[in-house]
BARO-41661 format. One record per residue (C-alpha): x, y, z; residue number from 1. Coordinates in nm, 2 decimals. Last residue first. Example, Ala and Ser with C-alpha at 12.3 -4.5 7.8 and 13.67 -1.06 7.14 Angstrom:
% residues 2
       u       v       w  seq
    1.37   -0.11    0.71    2
    1.23   -0.45    0.78    1
END
This chain:
% residues 496
       u       v       w  seq
   -3.92    0.34    7.84  496
   -3.96    0.70    7.95  495
   -3.70    0.99    7.98  494
   -3.76    1.32    8.17  493
   -4.03    1.15    8.37  492
   -3.87    1.23    8.71  491
   -3.70    1.56    8.67  490
   -3.53    1.54    9.02  489
   -3.62    1.91    9.11  488
   -3.51    1.95    9.47  487
   -3.52    1.65    9.70  486
   -3.71    1.35    9.59  485
   -3.80    1.12    9.89  484
   -3.77    0.78    9.76  483
   -4.03    0.52    9.87  482
   -4.12    0.42    9.53  481
   -4.44    0.61    9.56  480
   -4.24    0.91    9.69  479
   -4.08    0.90    9.32  478
   -4.42    0.99    9.17  477
   -4.65    0.78    8.96  476
   -4.98    0.80    8.82  475
   -5.17    0.51    8.67  474
   -5.53    0.47    8.76  473
   -5.57    0.85    8.75  472
   -5.47    0.83    8.38  471
   -5.82    0.77    8.26  470
   -5.79    1.06    8.02  469
   -5.88    0.88    7.70  468
   -5.70    0.77    7.40  467
   -5.80    0.64    7.07  466
   -6.01    0.37    6.90  465
   -5.88    0.07    7.08  464
   -5.95    0.24    7.42  463
   -5.57    0.32    7.51  462
   -5.55    0.50    7.84  461
   -5.33    0.80    7.88  460
   -5.08    0.72    8.16  459
   -4.90    0.95    8.41  458
   -4.56    1.02    8.52  457
   -4.45    1.28    8.77  456
   -4.17    1.51    8.86  455
   -3.99    1.61    9.17  454
   -4.32    1.60    9.33  453
   -4.28    1.95    9.47  452
   -4.35    2.10    9.14  451
   -4.40    1.89    8.83  450
   -4.11    1.97    8.59  449
   -4.06    1.63    8.48  448
   -4.42    1.57    8.36  447
   -4.36    1.24    8.15  446
   -4.65    1.08    7.96  445
   -4.72    0.72    7.92  444
   -4.94    0.62    7.63  443
   -5.13    0.30    7.68  442
   -5.07   -0.03    7.51  441
   -5.37   -0.25    7.45  440
   -5.40   -0.60    7.57  439
   -5.60   -0.52    7.89  438
   -5.30   -0.54    8.10  437
   -5.37   -0.20    8.28  436
   -5.01   -0.08    8.24  435
   -4.96   -0.18    7.86  434
   -4.66    0.03    7.77  433
   -4.58    0.31    7.53  432
   -4.35    0.61    7.61  431
   -4.34    0.98    7.60  430
   -4.13    1.26    7.72  429
   -4.17    1.64    7.77  428
   -4.54    1.59    7.74  427
   -4.64    1.79    8.05  426
   -4.35    2.03    8.11  425
   -4.46    2.13    8.45  424
   -4.33    2.47    8.42  423
   -4.64    2.67    8.46  422
   -4.89    2.47    8.65  421
   -5.18    2.25    8.52  420
   -5.37    2.02    8.76  419
   -5.23    1.69    8.89  418
   -5.44    1.41    8.77  417
   -5.57    1.33    8.43  416
   -5.92    1.19    8.46  415
   -6.10    1.47    8.29  414
   -5.85    1.67    8.08  413
   -5.71    1.98    8.28  412
   -5.38    1.81    8.31  411
   -5.36    1.79    7.95  410
   -5.47    1.61    7.64  409
   -5.53    1.67    7.27  408
   -5.74    1.50    7.01  407
   -5.75    1.45    6.62  406
   -6.06    1.43    6.41  405
   -5.93    1.70    6.17  404
   -5.62    1.76    5.96  403
   -5.52    1.38    5.96  402
   -5.17    1.29    5.90  401
   -5.12    1.16    5.53  400
   -5.37    1.08    5.27  399
   -5.35    0.70    5.34  398
   -5.40    0.76    5.70  397
   -5.23    0.85    6.03  396
   -5.43    1.02    6.31  395
   -5.28    1.29    6.53  394
   -5.28    1.26    6.91  393
   -5.18    1.56    7.11  392
   -5.00    1.61    7.42  391
   -5.02    1.94    7.63  390
   -4.78    2.15    7.84  389
   -4.78    2.37    8.16  388
   -4.74    2.72    8.03  387
   -5.03    2.84    8.27  386
   -5.29    3.08    8.20  385
   -5.53    2.83    8.04  384
   -5.31    2.55    7.93  383
   -5.01    2.72    7.73  382
   -4.81    2.49    7.55  381
   -4.46    2.44    7.72  380
   -4.44    2.06    7.70  379
   -4.57    2.02    7.35  378
   -4.56    1.64    7.31  377
   -4.66    1.47    6.99  376
   -4.83    1.14    6.94  375
   -4.85    1.01    6.59  374
   -5.07    0.74    6.45  373
   -4.98    0.41    6.27  372
   -5.25    0.29    6.03  371
   -5.44   -0.02    6.07  370
   -5.76    0.17    6.17  369
   -5.79    0.08    6.54  368
   -5.70    0.42    6.67  367
   -5.37    0.36    6.85  366
   -5.13    0.22    6.59  365
   -4.78    0.37    6.72  364
   -4.54    0.65    6.67  363
   -4.42    0.86    6.95  362
   -4.26    1.20    6.96  361
   -4.13    1.44    7.22  360
   -4.02    1.80    7.19  359
   -4.24    1.82    6.88  358
   -4.44    2.12    7.00  357
   -4.21    2.30    7.24  356
   -4.45    2.60    7.30  355
   -4.18    2.84    7.19  354
   -4.39    3.01    6.92  353
   -4.76    2.93    6.98  352
   -5.00    2.73    6.77  351
   -5.23    2.63    7.04  350
   -5.57    2.50    6.88  349
   -5.62    2.17    6.71  348
   -5.74    2.11    6.36  347
   -5.40    1.92    6.28  346
   -5.26    2.22    6.08  345
   -5.30    2.42    6.41  344
   -5.01    2.22    6.56  343
   -4.76    2.32    6.28  342
   -4.65    2.09    5.99  341
   -4.33    2.06    5.78  340
   -4.32    1.84    5.49  339
   -3.99    1.68    5.38  338
   -3.93    1.45    5.07  337
   -3.66    1.22    5.17  336
   -3.36    1.04    5.02  335
   -3.22    0.69    4.99  334
   -2.96    0.68    4.72  333
   -2.71    0.51    4.94  332
   -2.94    0.20    4.95  331
   -3.26    0.26    4.79  330
   -3.48    0.55    4.67  329
   -3.77    0.72    4.85  328
   -3.85    0.82    5.21  327
   -4.13    1.05    5.32  326
   -3.98    1.27    5.59  325
   -4.24    1.43    5.82  324
   -4.13    1.75    5.99  323
   -4.26    1.88    6.33  322
   -4.31    2.23    6.44  321
   -4.21    2.52    6.67  320
   -4.29    2.84    6.53  319
   -4.05    3.02    6.32  318
   -3.83    3.34    6.39  317
   -3.66    3.32    6.72  316
   -3.59    2.95    6.73  315
   -3.66    2.68    6.48  314
   -3.74    2.41    6.75  313
   -3.80    2.10    6.53  312
   -3.95    1.76    6.61  311
   -3.86    1.48    6.38  310
   -4.07    1.21    6.21  309
   -3.94    0.95    5.97  308
   -4.18    0.76    5.74  307
   -4.16    0.38    5.69  306
   -4.19    0.24    5.34  305
   -4.43    0.00    5.16  304
   -4.73    0.24    5.22  303
   -4.96    0.25    5.51  302
   -4.93    0.63    5.55  301
   -4.82    0.65    5.92  300
   -4.57    0.36    5.89  299
   -4.32    0.44    6.18  298
   -4.01    0.61    6.28  297
   -3.98    0.87    6.57  296
   -3.72    1.14    6.65  295
   -3.69    1.43    6.88  294
   -3.51    1.76    6.94  293
   -3.42    1.89    6.59  292
   -3.29    2.24    6.62  291
   -3.21    2.34    6.27  290
   -3.43    2.13    6.03  289
   -3.51    2.44    5.80  288
   -3.12    2.49    5.80  287
   -3.12    2.18    5.59  286
   -2.99    1.83    5.58  285
   -3.15    1.52    5.43  284
   -3.10    1.14    5.39  283
   -2.72    1.12    5.50  282
   -2.59    0.77    5.45  281
   -2.38    0.61    5.73  280
   -2.10    0.38    5.76  279
   -1.99    0.08    5.98  278
   -2.32   -0.07    6.09  277
   -2.27   -0.38    6.29  276
   -2.24   -0.70    6.08  275
   -2.49   -0.92    5.88  274
   -2.71   -0.65    5.80  273
   -2.79   -0.29    5.93  272
   -2.77    0.01    5.72  271
   -2.66    0.36    5.89  270
   -2.91    0.62    5.84  269
   -2.90    1.00    5.83  268
   -3.12    1.29    5.94  267
   -2.98    1.65    5.94  266
   -3.00    1.98    6.12  265
   -2.85    2.31    5.98  264
   -2.66    2.53    6.24  263
   -2.83    2.86    6.33  262
   -2.71    3.23    6.40  261
   -2.94    3.54    6.40  260
   -2.93    3.58    6.77  259
   -3.03    3.24    6.82  258
   -3.17    3.02    6.55  257
   -3.19    2.66    6.65  256
   -2.88    2.44    6.64  255
   -2.78    2.14    6.44  254
   -2.95    1.82    6.60  253
   -2.78    1.56    6.40  252
   -3.02    1.29    6.39  251
   -2.94    0.92    6.34  250
   -3.15    0.62    6.22  249
   -2.98    0.30    6.27  248
   -3.10    0.03    6.03  247
   -3.34   -0.27    6.08  246
   -3.38   -0.50    5.77  245
   -3.68   -0.52    5.55  244
   -3.50   -0.37    5.24  243
   -3.68   -0.05    5.26  242
   -3.38    0.20    5.32  241
   -3.50    0.33    5.67  240
   -3.60    0.00    5.84  239
   -3.60    0.08    6.22  238
   -3.37    0.15    6.51  237
   -3.39    0.50    6.64  236
   -3.14    0.76    6.76  235
   -3.12    1.13    6.87  234
   -2.84    1.37    6.92  233
   -2.61    1.12    6.74  232
   -2.44    1.38    6.51  231
   -2.42    1.70    6.70  230
   -2.32    1.92    6.40  229
   -2.30    1.75    6.07  228
   -2.09    1.91    5.80  227
   -2.23    2.11    5.52  226
   -1.92    2.32    5.44  225
   -1.70    2.01    5.40  224
   -1.44    1.82    5.60  223
   -1.72    1.61    5.79  222
   -2.03    1.41    5.73  221
   -2.14    1.21    6.03  220
   -1.92    0.99    6.24  219
   -1.93    0.62    6.31  218
   -1.82    0.37    6.58  217
   -1.81    0.00    6.56  216
   -1.78   -0.26    6.84  215
   -1.71   -0.60    6.74  214
   -1.62   -0.72    7.09  213
   -1.68   -0.45    7.32  212
   -1.94   -0.65    7.51  211
   -2.31   -0.64    7.56  210
   -2.46   -0.96    7.69  209
   -2.25   -1.28    7.77  208
   -2.43   -1.49    7.50  207
   -2.42   -1.20    7.27  206
   -2.53   -0.82    7.22  205
   -2.32   -0.59    7.01  204
   -2.22   -0.25    7.10  203
   -2.28    0.02    6.81  202
   -2.13    0.36    6.87  201
   -2.26    0.69    6.71  200
   -2.02    0.99    6.71  199
   -2.06    1.37    6.74  198
   -1.92    1.69    6.61  197
   -1.86    1.89    6.29  196
   -1.79    2.26    6.39  195
   -2.07    2.51    6.45  194
   -1.91    2.86    6.48  193
   -1.62    2.76    6.26  192
   -1.34    2.98    6.20  191
   -1.13    2.84    6.51  190
   -1.14    2.49    6.36  189
   -1.23    2.25    6.64  188
   -1.34    1.95    6.47  187
   -1.53    1.79    6.75  186
   -1.48    1.42    6.84  185
   -1.78    1.39    7.08  184
   -2.04    1.63    7.16  183
   -2.33    1.42    7.02  182
   -2.23    1.09    7.19  181
   -2.51    0.86    7.07  180
   -2.52    0.48    7.17  179
   -2.68    0.20    6.99  178
   -2.72   -0.13    7.17  177
   -2.77   -0.47    7.01  176
   -3.03   -0.72    7.07  175
   -2.93   -1.08    7.01  174
   -3.09   -1.31    6.75  173
   -2.79   -1.29    6.52  172
   -2.96   -1.06    6.26  171
   -2.68   -0.81    6.26  170
   -2.87   -0.51    6.39  169
   -3.11   -0.68    6.65  168
   -3.24   -0.37    6.82  167
   -3.19   -0.10    7.08  166
   -3.16    0.28    7.09  165
   -3.00    0.52    7.31  164
   -2.92    0.91    7.32  163
   -2.71    1.11    7.57  162
   -2.51    0.81    7.65  161
   -2.17    0.94    7.55  160
   -2.19    1.32    7.63  159
   -1.86    1.40    7.43  158
   -1.81    1.70    7.66  157
   -1.43    1.64    7.73  156
   -1.31    1.33    7.55  155
   -1.29    0.97    7.65  154
   -1.09    0.74    7.43  153
   -1.25    0.40    7.42  152
   -1.59    0.56    7.48  151
   -1.77    0.45    7.77  150
   -1.93    0.12    7.90  149
   -2.05    0.01    8.23  148
   -2.16   -0.34    8.33  147
   -2.43   -0.50    8.56  146
   -2.40   -0.86    8.68  145
   -2.60   -0.80    8.97  144
   -2.71   -0.44    9.00  143
   -3.08   -0.52    8.95  142
   -3.33   -0.54    8.67  141
   -3.65   -0.73    8.76  140
   -3.70   -1.00    9.03  139
   -3.73   -1.29    8.78  138
   -3.42   -1.14    8.61  137
   -3.30   -0.86    8.38  136
   -2.95   -0.71    8.33  135
   -2.86   -0.36    8.40  134
   -2.63   -0.22    8.13  133
   -2.47    0.12    8.22  132
   -2.37    0.38    7.96  131
   -2.12    0.64    8.00  130
   -2.05    1.01    7.94  129
   -1.74    1.22    7.87  128
   -1.88    1.51    8.08  127
   -1.54    1.60    8.22  126
   -1.24    1.38    8.08  125
   -1.08    1.06    8.19  124
   -1.41    0.97    8.34  123
   -1.69    1.21    8.43  122
   -2.03    1.11    8.37  121
   -2.26    1.39    8.23  120
   -2.41    1.18    7.95  119
   -2.52    0.91    8.21  118
   -2.72    0.67    7.98  117
   -2.92    0.37    8.11  116
   -2.95    0.04    7.93  115
   -3.20   -0.20    8.06  114
   -3.21   -0.58    8.00  113
   -3.50   -0.80    7.89  112
   -3.52   -1.14    8.05  111
   -3.55   -1.46    7.82  110
   -3.18   -1.53    7.83  109
   -3.13   -1.37    7.51  108
   -2.79   -1.19    7.61  107
   -2.90   -0.84    7.50  106
   -3.27   -0.88    7.55  105
   -3.35   -0.53    7.46  104
   -3.41   -0.20    7.64  103
   -3.33    0.17    7.61  102
   -3.30    0.45    7.85  101
   -3.18    0.83    7.83  100
   -3.10    1.10    8.09   99
   -3.12    0.81    8.35   98
   -2.79    0.90    8.51   97
   -2.75    1.27    8.49   96
   -2.38    1.26    8.60   95
   -2.40    1.61    8.72   94
   -2.27    1.56    9.08   93
   -2.15    1.20    9.12   92
   -2.33    0.88    9.21   91
   -2.06    0.62    9.20   90
   -1.94    0.35    8.94   89
   -2.09    0.02    8.86   88
   -2.41   -0.10    9.00   87
   -2.34   -0.36    9.25   86
   -2.55   -0.22    9.53   85
   -2.73    0.10    9.43   84
   -2.52    0.42    9.44   83
   -2.51    0.46    9.07   82
   -2.89    0.48    9.10   81
   -3.18    0.24    9.08   80
   -3.53    0.34    9.22   79
   -3.75    0.02    9.28   78
   -4.08   -0.13    9.21   77
   -4.30   -0.43    9.27   76
   -4.63   -0.29    9.38   75
   -4.84   -0.51    9.16   74
   -5.03   -0.46    8.84   73
   -5.25   -0.79    8.82   72
   -5.25   -1.14    8.68   71
   -5.00   -1.12    8.39   70
   -4.76   -0.91    8.62   69
   -4.62   -0.58    8.55   68
   -4.31   -0.43    8.73   67
   -4.24   -0.06    8.81   66
   -3.91    0.09    8.73   65
   -3.73    0.40    8.87   64
   -3.42    0.54    8.71   63
   -3.16    0.77    8.89   62
   -2.96    1.09    8.85   61
   -2.65    1.25    9.00   60
   -2.82    1.59    8.96   59
   -2.67    1.72    9.28   58
   -2.46    1.47    9.50   57
   -2.57    1.47    9.85   56
   -2.64    1.10    9.88   55
   -2.83    1.12    9.55   54
   -3.00    1.41    9.40   53
   -3.22    1.34    9.11   52
   -3.16    1.54    8.82   51
   -3.17    1.25    8.56   50
   -3.51    1.11    8.69   49
   -3.56    0.83    8.42   48
   -3.88    0.64    8.39   47
   -3.93    0.27    8.33   46
   -4.26    0.09    8.32   45
   -4.25   -0.29    8.27   44
   -4.33   -0.50    7.96   43
   -4.57   -0.80    7.99   42
   -4.46   -1.13    7.85   41
   -4.35   -1.29    8.19   40
   -3.98   -1.24    8.13   39
   -3.89   -1.05    8.44   38
   -3.74   -0.77    8.26   37
   -4.00   -0.72    8.00   36
   -3.87   -0.37    7.89   35
   -3.81   -0.49    7.54   34
   -3.98   -0.82    7.45   33
   -3.78   -1.13    7.57   32
   -3.57   -1.33    7.34   31
   -3.66   -1.70    7.29   30
   -3.41   -1.98    7.31   29
   -3.31   -1.89    7.67   28
   -3.67   -1.92    7.77   27
   -3.89   -1.72    8.01   26
   -4.18   -1.91    8.11   25
   -4.50   -1.82    7.88   24
   -4.67   -1.51    7.85   23
   -4.93   -1.36    7.63   22
   -5.03   -1.03    7.47   21
   -4.68   -0.86    7.43   20
   -4.71   -0.52    7.26   19
   -4.40   -0.45    7.04   18
   -4.25   -0.13    7.16   17
   -4.23    0.21    6.98   16
   -4.03    0.49    7.13   15
   -4.02    0.85    7.22   14
   -3.80    1.13    7.41   13
   -3.44    1.11    7.36   12
   -3.48    0.82    7.12   11
   -3.58    0.46    7.12   10
   -3.73    0.24    6.85    9
   -3.79   -0.14    6.87    8
   -3.86   -0.26    6.52    7
   -4.14   -0.23    6.26    6
   -4.23   -0.44    5.97    5
   -4.40   -0.24    5.70    4
   -4.76   -0.29    5.62    3
   -4.89   -0.33    5.26    2
   -5.23   -0.22    5.19    1
END
């Protein structure tokens, strides 16, 4: 069975990280793994709180990080905001700093760096958006040396930083940053209900970290009846065309059916190589993909090609579902065969219209059978009498995603803390990190709607053959960081 090399993935709500099993001193010659901010070989936990009130500014936002150590999990942790010393800018109402996060060693100094999106940042125009780079160090990410980026020509509602991904796209050994701005550069023809919109910008890493040198920006298909609406809504860095090199995978969300009107969703890829991507090829576009909310890429079938998985909220007429894209063809001829699957097709209860099934996705090998598996969040799934949310683990295999032998987890599962309450949004975001340092990455679940907590993050423990509900060992709230959350901070809305 041939296995496909995987690269770091990040989207609005899911990612795949290489698991570090050993640690040596940080070295400028060796890039750190994503989220390993202190260079000890073990990734840190990061979760965004994009609606956090800061210094009286509503929904200014922040990110919380928790350091790992090779010997033990320590209490080294912090909440970073735009009011933190030396972090560029200022906390302002509606910035939503922390709505998206991504990580890579952008300057290859042996310490991973953190990119934080603030799609509501007001610059020259309202909600133009920005991205801040917080550089790693022996003490973790701080404001020291941090930089902030926006589009060269800021436009109202661009939402630059709404989606982020990182990976070495030009093969120079430095991680690069990909930024989605799904509201950018709209074609504003009065006759169009869903005009073409969105850009994806690639910022290259180097000895000085992320700079604007060599920056490229691409748009989706325009000027036709099948234009891309909200291009850059979700992003991943992975091999899409089968050439063994990382590409940028781009979602155009479209819009789910409301009052009889929907805009088609699409998936494209922008090939990597010796330079930053400068053009994209559409893989598929259909109204059946209207309302894409999440993206993940991995090798679920053990073939020579990765598969792309997206979560789709179809709106009023169709249940929420996922779509698996099996790729074929090469180069600009790359296309996909699309299969839609509902939750009950995996032998699990709970198919319900509006349950959010597919709102968050994660691909990783979790069951010990050499096939990647799929973790799906359904943050509005009923649990008892409460629309509190659930997460399901679906096994990959040579015959496709398994229809039986899968498992589900919620806040009523033994060992998972909290108790289910309507509006919790358990499973709204997913991440992967080895929090207990046993050599197996655990699935981290965001619960951003969790009541008076201002949101919560818990872990589902990886056993080597699946997951169990031993999350009580790793449950975090903003008060654990010494930060009193006021209002609904939505801590856990994004996870790295």
